[in-house]
DRENVEX-604609 format. One line per field, with one value per residue (C-alpha): residue in three letters; x, y, z; residue number from 1. Coordinates in nm, 2 decimals. Example, Ala and Ser with C-alpha at 12.3 -4.5 7.8 and 13.67 -1.06 7.14 Angstrom:
BEGIN
type [ALA:SER]
px [1.23:1.37]
py [-0.45:-0.11]
pz [0.78:0.71]
seq [1:2]
# end
This chain:
BEGIN
type [MET:GLN:ILE:GLU:THR:VAL:SER:GLU:ALA:ALA:ILE:ASP:ARG:VAL:GLN:ALA:LEU:ASP:ASN:VAL:PRO:CYS:GLY:ILE:LEU:GLY:GLU:LYS:GLU:ILE:ALA:THR:ALA:SER:ASP:ARG:ALA:GLY:ALA:PRO:CYS:PRO:VAL:SER:GLY:THR:VAL:GLU:ASP:GLU:ARG:ARG:SER:GLY:VAL:HIS:ARG:TRP:ALA:LYS:THR:LYS:LEU:MET:ARG:ALA:ARG:ARG:LYS:ILE:LEU:LEU:PRO:GLY:ARG:LYS:LEU:GLY:ARG:ARG:GLY:LEU:THR:LEU:ALA:LEU:ASN:LEU:ILE:PHE:PRO:PRO:LEU:CYS:VAL:SER:CYS:ARG:ALA:ARG:VAL:SER:GLU:ALA:HIS:SER:LEU:CYS:ALA:SER:CYS:TRP:SER:ARG:VAL:SER:PHE:ILE:GLU:GLY:SER:LEU:CYS:ALA:SER:CYS:GLY:THR:PRO:PHE:GLU:VAL:ASP:PRO:GLY:ASP:GLU:THR:ILE:CYS:GLY:ALA:CYS:HIS:ALA:ARG:PRO:ARG:ASN:PHE:ASP:ARG:ALA:TRP:ALA:LEU:LEU:ARG:TYR:ASP:ASP:ALA:SER:LYS:PRO:LEU:ILE:LEU:ALA:PHE:LYS:HIS:GLY:ASP:ARG:LEU:ASP:HIS:ALA:PRO:ALA:PHE:ALA:ARG:TRP:LEU:GLU:ARG:THR:GLY:ARG:PRO:LEU:LEU:ASN:ASP:ALA:GLU:ILE:LEU:VAL:PRO:VAL:PRO:LEU:HIS:ARG:TRP:ARG:LEU:TRP:ARG:ARG:ARG:TYR:ASN:GLN:ALA:ALA:VAL:LEU:ALA:GLU:ARG:LEU:ALA:GLN:ALA:CYS:GLY:ARG:PRO:HIS:GLU:PRO:LEU:ALA:LEU:GLU:ARG:ARG:ARG:PRO:THR:LYS:SER:GLN:GLY:GLU:MET:PRO:SER:ALA:LYS:ALA:ARG:ARG:ARG:ASN:VAL:LEU:GLY:ALA:PHE:ARG:VAL:PRO:LYS:GLY:LYS:ILE:GLY:ALA:VAL:LYS:GLY:ARG:ASN:VAL:LEU:ILE:VAL:ASP:ASP:VAL:PHE:THR:THR:GLY:ALA:THR:LEU:ASP:ALA:CYS:ALA:ARG:ALA:LEU:LYS:ARG:ALA:GLY:ALA:ARG:ARG:VAL:ASP:ALA:LEU:ALA:LEU:ALA:ARG:VAL:VAL:ARG:PRO:LEU:ALA:SER:ASP:ILE]
px [1.30:1.05:1.38:1.45:1.10:1.06:1.44:1.33:1.02:1.22:1.44:1.17:1.00:1.32:1.34:0.99:1.07:1.36:1.16:0.96:1.09:1.31:1.16:0.87:0.75:0.38:0.15:0.02:0.36:0.45:0.13:0.22:0.56:0.44:0.15:0.41:0.60:0.32:0.34:0.12:0.30:0.19:0.31:0.12:0.12:0.30:0.61:0.44:0.22:0.54:0.66:0.35:0.31:0.70:0.64:0.35:0.52:0.80:0.53:0.39:0.72:0.81:0.45:0.50:0.82:0.69:0.44:0.64:0.86:0.59:0.25:0.43:0.61:0.30:0.09:0.31:0.34:-0.01:-0.07:0.16:-0.03:-0.37:-0.20:-0.11:-0.41:-0.60:-0.35:-0.42:-0.78:-0.79:-0.48:-0.31:-0.37:-0.22:-0.36:-0.41:-0.42:-0.52:-0.23:-0.09:0.14:0.33:0.21:-0.11:-0.13:0.11:0.19:0.33:0.64:0.51:0.28:0.54:0.77:0.53:0.47:0.64:0.75:0.85:1.23:1.54:1.60:1.22:1.13:1.16:0.86:0.57:0.74:0.79:1.06:1.35:1.55:1.88:2.00:1.99:2.13:1.92:1.66:1.57:1.22:1.09:0.96:0.60:0.66:0.86:0.61:0.32:0.43:0.27:0.08:0.23:0.56:0.66:0.45:0.56:0.36:0.49:0.32:0.32:-0.04:0.00:-0.16:-0.03:-0.10:-0.44:-0.68:-0.55:-0.63:-0.97:-1.04:-0.94:-1.15:-1.46:-1.45:-1.49:-1.17:-1.06:-0.90:-0.60:-0.57:-0.34:-0.11:-0.13:-0.07:0.27:0.42:0.34:0.45:0.81:0.82:0.69:0.86:1.07:0.71:0.55:0.84:0.78:0.36:0.21:-0.12:-0.27:-0.58:-0.72:-0.89:-1.25:-1.54:-1.87:-2.11:-2.34:-2.04:-1.96:-2.32:-2.31:-1.95:-2.04:-1.63:-1.35:-1.07:-0.83:-0.96:-0.88:-0.54:-0.50:-0.64:-0.42:-0.10:-0.19:-0.23:0.14:0.30:0.15:0.02:-0.32:-0.57:-0.84:-1.04:-1.27:-0.99:-1.09:-1.46:-1.57:-1.81:-1.92:-2.04:-1.75:-1.75:-1.49:-1.11:-1.11:-1.38:-1.14:-0.97:-0.71:-0.48:-0.60:-0.95:-0.85:-0.77:-1.10:-1.31:-1.18:-1.10:-1.26:-1.42:-1.25:-1.23:-1.11:-1.45:-1.45:-1.42:-1.11:-0.86:-0.70:-0.65:-0.41:-0.29:0.04:0.11:0.30:0.01:0.04:-0.23:-0.32:-0.53:-0.54:-0.40:-0.16:-0.22:-0.19:-0.18:-0.46:-0.68:-0.40:-0.33:-0.63:-0.63:-0.31:-0.43:-0.74:-0.48:-0.26:-0.55:-0.62:-0.28:-0.11:0.27:0.34:0.19:0.29:0.15:0.13:-0.03:-0.08:0.03:0.08:0.06:0.42:0.37:0.72:0.91:0.86:1.12:1.23:1.39]
py [2.71:2.71:2.61:2.29:2.19:2.15:1.96:1.69:1.65:1.59:1.31:1.16:1.13:1.01:0.74:0.63:0.57:0.40:0.15:0.05:-0.33:-0.32:-0.35:-0.08:0.21:0.22:0.50:0.28:0.23:0.55:0.70:0.48:0.59:0.90:0.92:0.75:1.05:1.26:1.44:1.46:1.38:1.48:1.16:1.05:0.76:0.88:0.69:0.37:0.49:0.54:0.24:0.05:0.22:0.17:-0.19:-0.20:-0.01:-0.28:-0.57:-0.42:-0.39:-0.78:-0.84:-0.66:-0.79:-1.17:-1.13:-1.00:-1.30:-1.57:-1.43:-1.32:-1.61:-1.82:-1.60:-1.64:-2.02:-2.05:-1.83:-2.07:-2.35:-2.23:-2.17:-2.54:-2.67:-2.48:-2.56:-2.95:-2.88:-2.64:-2.69:-2.37:-2.36:-2.17:-1.87:-1.97:-2.36:-2.46:-2.68:-2.74:-2.51:-2.44:-2.09:-1.93:-1.65:-1.77:-1.93:-2.30:-2.37:-2.41:-2.11:-1.88:-1.98:-1.84:-1.52:-1.22:-0.97:-0.65:-0.56:-0.47:-0.09:0.09:0.41:0.72:0.82:0.55:0.26:0.07:-0.18:-0.14:-0.42:-0.26:-0.06:0.31:0.47:0.64:0.88:0.77:0.81:0.65:0.81:0.77:1.03:1.22:1.32:1.36:1.38:1.27:1.46:1.20:1.17:0.82:0.47:0.14:-0.20:-0.53:-0.78:-0.80:-0.87:-1.16:-1.57:-1.59:-1.33:-1.26:-1.52:-1.40:-1.04:-1.14:-1.34:-1.07:-0.78:-1.00:-1.31:-1.19:-1.35:-1.12:-1.40:-1.28:-0.92:-1.07:-1.19:-0.90:-0.63:-0.83:-0.84:-0.44:-0.36:-0.54:-0.41:-0.04:-0.01:0.36:0.50:0.37:0.50:0.92:0.86:1.03:0.92:0.65:0.71:0.42:0.49:0.54:0.33:0.57:0.46:0.25:0.00:0.01:-0.11:-0.39:-0.49:-0.46:-0.40:-0.18:-0.42:-0.09:0.04:-0.33:-0.31:0.05:-0.08:-0.39:-0.19:0.12:-0.12:-0.25:0.03:0.22:0.48:0.65:0.55:0.75:0.61:0.90:1.12:1.07:1.06:0.94:1.24:1.08:0.69:0.57:0.30:0.02:0.14:-0.20:-0.13:0.17:0.06:0.31:0.48:0.87:0.70:0.62:0.91:1.08:0.88:1.00:1.35:1.51:1.19:1.24:1.50:1.58:1.64:1.98:1.81:1.61:1.90:1.94:1.54:1.55:1.92:2.00:1.60:1.34:1.10:0.72:0.58:0.26:0.07:-0.32:-0.26:-0.03:-0.03:0.31:0.52:0.74:0.67:0.71:1.01:1.16:1.09:1.26:1.53:1.59:1.57:1.83:2.06:2.02:2.09:1.77:1.84:1.49:1.21:0.86:0.55:0.19:-0.07:-0.45:-0.53:-0.33:-0.47:-0.42:-0.42:-0.61:-0.41:-0.41:-0.56:-0.53:-0.90]
pz [7.84:7.49:7.29:7.51:7.51:7.14:7.11:7.39:7.21:6.87:7.04:7.18:6.87:6.66:6.94:6.89:6.55:6.63:6.80:6.47:6.37:6.04:5.73:5.51:5.70:5.66:5.77:6.05:6.21:6.15:6.29:6.57:6.67:6.64:6.89:7.13:7.08:7.17:6.88:6.53:6.21:5.92:5.70:5.37:5.18:4.85:4.91:4.92:4.58:4.42:4.51:4.41:4.09:4.00:4.10:3.87:3.55:3.60:3.55:3.27:3.09:3.16:3.05:2.72:2.65:2.71:2.47:2.20:2.28:2.30:2.13:1.81:1.71:1.81:1.63:1.31:1.34:1.39:1.05:0.87:1.04:0.93:0.61:0.58:0.67:0.38:0.13:0.19:0.16:-0.10:-0.30:-0.49:-0.84:-1.12:-1.21:-1.60:-1.64:-1.27:-1.25:-0.90:-0.79:-0.49:-0.38:-0.41:-0.68:-0.87:-1.22:-1.31:-1.48:-1.78:-1.78:-1.68:-1.95:-2.18:-2.10:-2.20:-1.95:-2.11:-2.02:-2.17:-2.31:-2.33:-2.42:-2.20:-2.27:-2.35:-2.25:-2.60:-2.59:-2.83:-3.05:-2.95:-2.68:-2.82:-2.48:-2.15:-2.21:-2.57:-2.70:-3.00:-3.31:-3.25:-2.93:-3.15:-3.37:-3.11:-2.75:-2.48:-2.23:-1.96:-1.81:-1.84:-1.91:-1.82:-1.89:-1.75:-1.99:-2.40:-2.47:-2.67:-2.73:-2.37:-2.15:-2.32:-2.16:-1.81:-1.88:-2.08:-1.81:-1.52:-1.70:-1.83:-1.67:-1.31:-1.25:-0.95:-0.80:-1.06:-0.90:-0.59:-0.90:-1.14:-0.81:-0.67:-1.03:-1.14:-0.75:-0.86:-1.19:-1.14:-0.87:-0.99:-1.09:-0.75:-0.53:-0.77:-0.71:-0.43:-0.52:-0.75:-0.98:-1.21:-1.51:-1.48:-1.61:-1.74:-1.49:-1.72:-1.80:-1.47:-1.37:-1.65:-1.56:-1.18:-1.10:-1.23:-1.33:-1.34:-0.99:-0.82:-0.94:-0.82:-0.49:-0.47:-0.56:-0.33:-0.04:-0.13:-0.15:0.08:-0.15:-0.10:-0.40:-0.50:-0.73:-0.75:-0.88:-1.29:-1.38:-1.75:-1.84:-2.13:-2.25:-2.53:-2.76:-2.70:-2.80:-2.91:-3.20:-3.30:-3.67:-3.59:-3.34:-3.51:-3.43:-3.11:-3.00:-3.11:-2.92:-2.58:-2.66:-2.37:-2.22:-1.87:-1.60:-1.23:-1.02:-0.82:-0.52:-0.59:-0.76:-0.42:-0.42:-0.75:-0.76:-0.71:-0.66:-0.88:-0.97:-1.13:-1.35:-1.33:-1.61:-1.77:-2.12:-2.31:-2.68:-2.84:-2.53:-2.61:-2.31:-2.06:-2.26:-2.26:-1.85:-1.78:-1.99:-1.74:-1.44:-1.55:-1.64:-1.29:-1.16:-1.13:-1.13:-1.28:-1.43:-1.49:-1.59:-1.51:-1.71:-1.74:-2.05:-2.40:-2.76:-2.87:-3.31:-3.43:-3.69:-4.03:-4.21:-4.58:-4.56]
seq [1:2:3:4:5:6:7:8:9:10:11:12:13:14:15:16:17:18:19:20:21:22:23:24:25:26:27:28:29:30:31:32:33:34:35:36:37:38:39:40:41:42:43:44:45:46:47:48:49:50:51:52:53:54:55:56:57:58:59:60:61:62:63:64:65:66:67:68:69:70:71:72:73:74:75:76:77:78:79:80:81:82:83:84:85:86:87:88:89:90:91:92:93:94:95:96:97:98:99:100:101:102:103:104:105:106:107:108:109:110:111:112:113:114:115:116:117:118:119:120:121:122:123:124:125:126:127:128:129:130:131:132:133:134:135:136:137:138:139:140:141:142:143:144:145:146:147:148:149:150:151:152:153:154:155:156:157:158:159:160:161:162:163:164:165:166:167:168:169:170:171:172:173:174:175:176:177:178:179:180:181:182:183:184:185:186:187:188:189:190:191:192:193:194:195:196:197:198:199:200:201:202:203:204:205:206:207:208:209:210:211:212:213:214:215:216:217:218:219:220:221:222:223:224:225:226:227:228:229:230:231:232:233:234:235:236:237:238:239:240:241:242:243:244:245:246:247:248:249:250:251:252:253:254:255:256:257:258:259:260:261:262:263:264:265:266:267:268:269:270:271:272:273:274:275:276:277:278:279:280:281:282:283:284:285:286:287:288:289:290:291:292:293:294:295:296:297:298:299:300:301:302:303:304:305:306:307:308:309:310:311:312:313:314:315:316:317:318:319:320:321:322:323]
# end
């Protein structure tokens, strides 16, 4: 008798639900149908909540796709339009002679033709250009006679009458607007060194010289390069322990080496940043390599695994000839 009563109640409940109009059953309709059947029905709104959340996710996905298709190209067009407008108001000028050019932070055709870029066969150690190609991994006589503390050193430009005004204006004349062009050229030329580097370190200035000059040109270049290649930049990984005379005042290579002997060190707080890592030193001018060599010596004493150097320009002395 009890079994038959339960069965009849279940049949009445199903029939009551069948009388509800077609469509999505909400909590209210189901509860009404259950009341008609004369038995409670513990139905919650979880199904409806899941459907609503599913619609919300679908709408959110569609909105994100629409943003990518519409907003991002719109931003690019806006930036191009802003750049064109700024170029009309403030036309880009050659970083050397200030003639009008088509792209900011670049040289005009006349200045570009006078600048000498270092290319061709180079010394595998210091980057001195060879007159003829002696083969890969060949080092020059100076590196044979006195091995370097750095592993490789490359430079972008020949330090001559064409490049000297550019570099001196950047170094002493507050022409920091040269930095984007220099960094872009260095990033292209020094790509193999940058790919091997794990950290970029500029040649430091002594605090008193930094106070007088207000900025370190090597640190400015290193920061720009780090942004371009995505490498960490440690401007305080090296410090100059004592003030030194300008290397330009030294009469010989021996005097230059003596001038910077023991002048650099890695602070205790930065040893962990260079220990066991490939370090790339960044400087503006490579003359004899004495400064870069002293920096590399300090870095390797602190545990650096490999030390390379990248300079904006270097002095290239012509070979003596008997003719």
